[in-house]
C-alpha positions in Angstrom: 182.7 -250.2 36.7 181.4 -247.7 34.2 182.0 -244.0 33.9 180.7 -241.4 31.5 182.3 -238.4 29.9 179.9 -235.6 28.9 182.8 -233.7 27.4 183.8 -236.6 25.0 180.2 -237.9 24.8 181.3 -241.5 25.5 181.2 -244.0 28.3 183.9 -246.3 29.4 183.7 -249.7 31.2 186.6 -251.1 33.1 187.0 -254.5 34.8 188.0 -254.6 38.5 188.8 -257.5 40.9 187.7 -257.2 44.5 189.1 -259.5 47.3 186.3 -261.8 48.6 187.3 -260.9 52.2 186.8 -257.2 51.3 189.3 -254.5 50.6 190.5 -252.3 47.8 189.3 -253.0 44.3 192.1 -253.6 41.8 191.7 -252.4 38.2 192.5 -255.2 35.7 192.0 -253.2 32.5 193.4 -250.0 31.2 191.8 -246.5 31.3 190.4 -244.8 28.1 189.3 -248.1 26.5 186.1 -249.9 27.2 186.4 -253.5 28.4 183.5 -255.8 29.3 182.2 -259.3 29.6 185.0 -260.8 31.8 185.0 -264.6 32.0 187.5 -266.7 33.9 188.8 -269.8 32.2 187.5 -273.0 33.7 191.0 -273.8 35.1 191.1 -270.3 36.7 194.4 -269.3 35.0 193.2 -266.7 32.6 190.6 -263.9 32.3 189.2 -263.3 28.9 187.2 -260.2 28.1 185.9 -258.1 25.2 187.6 -254.8 24.5 187.7 -252.1 21.8 191.5 -251.7 22.0 192.1 -253.1 18.5 191.5 -250.3 16.0 188.0 -249.7 17.4 186.8 -253.3 16.8 185.6 -255.3 19.8 188.0 -258.3 20.1 188.7 -261.0 22.8 191.7 -260.1 25.0 193.4 -262.4 27.6 195.0 -261.6 31.0 197.1 -264.1 32.8 196.1 -264.5 36.4 199.8 -264.1 37.4 199.9 -260.6 35.9 201.2 -258.9 32.8 199.6 -257.0 29.9 196.5 -258.2 28.2 197.0 -259.9 24.8 194.6 -259.8 21.9 193.4 -263.3 21.0 191.1 -262.5 18.1 191.5 -260.5 14.9 188.1 -260.7 13.2 186.8 -258.4 10.4 183.8 -257.6 12.5 183.2 -257.1 16.2 183.1 -260.2 18.5 179.6 -260.1 20.0 180.2 -262.7 22.7 182.3 -265.7 23.6 182.4 -268.7 25.9 185.3 -270.9 27.2 185.5 -274.6 26.3 185.6 -276.8 29.4 189.3 -277.7 28.8 190.3 -273.9 28.9 192.1 -274.3 25.6 189.5 -273.0 23.2 186.8 -270.3 22.9 183.6 -270.3 20.9 182.9 -266.8 19.3 179.6 -265.2 18.5 180.0 -263.1 15.3 177.5 -261.4 13.0 178.1 -261.4 9.2 180.5 -258.6 8.3 179.2 -255.6 6.4 180.3 -254.8 2.9 182.4 -252.0 4.3 184.1 -254.3 6.8 184.9 -256.8 4.1 186.3 -254.0 1.8 188.4 -252.7 4.7 189.8 -256.2 5.4 190.7 -256.6 1.7 192.5 -253.2 1.6 194.3 -254.0 4.8 195.5 -257.3 3.3 196.8 -255.5 0.2 198.7 -253.0 2.4 200.2 -255.8 4.4 201.3 -257.6 1.2 203.0 -254.4 0.0 204.9 -253.9 3.3 206.2 -257.5 3.6 209.9 -257.9 3.5 211.3 -259.6 0.4 211.9 -263.4 0.7 215.5 -264.5 1.1 217.1 -265.9 -2.0 218.2 -269.5 -1.7 221.9 -269.9 -2.6 223.8 -273.1 -3.2 226.6 -273.7 -0.7 230.1 -272.7 -1.8 232.5 -275.5 -2.4 235.3 -275.9 0.2 238.5 -274.3 -1.0 241.8 -274.9 0.6 243.1 -271.9 1.9 
């Protein structure tokens, strides 16, 4: 279901599930973030969809049929354009375009920032000899 906000000059698409026998539609995705292209896994356990939740980049997210919060599956430099499930429900094929020079530069800078914020590696120490005591 899509809605438009003239005030914010943007549109938003959410994913709903409607019982086959009729009844109330249930929202599966959050408000204030566009989500689209829902696809059930072949085994029926998961719903994958595209969403801009991740820093404005369109990535694949996954919902468990049993409930819970959506989890981001991909973290690509550029937007994920489309995807399809593998028949075994264990893999996805992604459709991506080549990243722009700006996207590549942003990814390099993000990698440098992450390297600076990593915790120091623990120092390996030799075990102490047993002392009577």
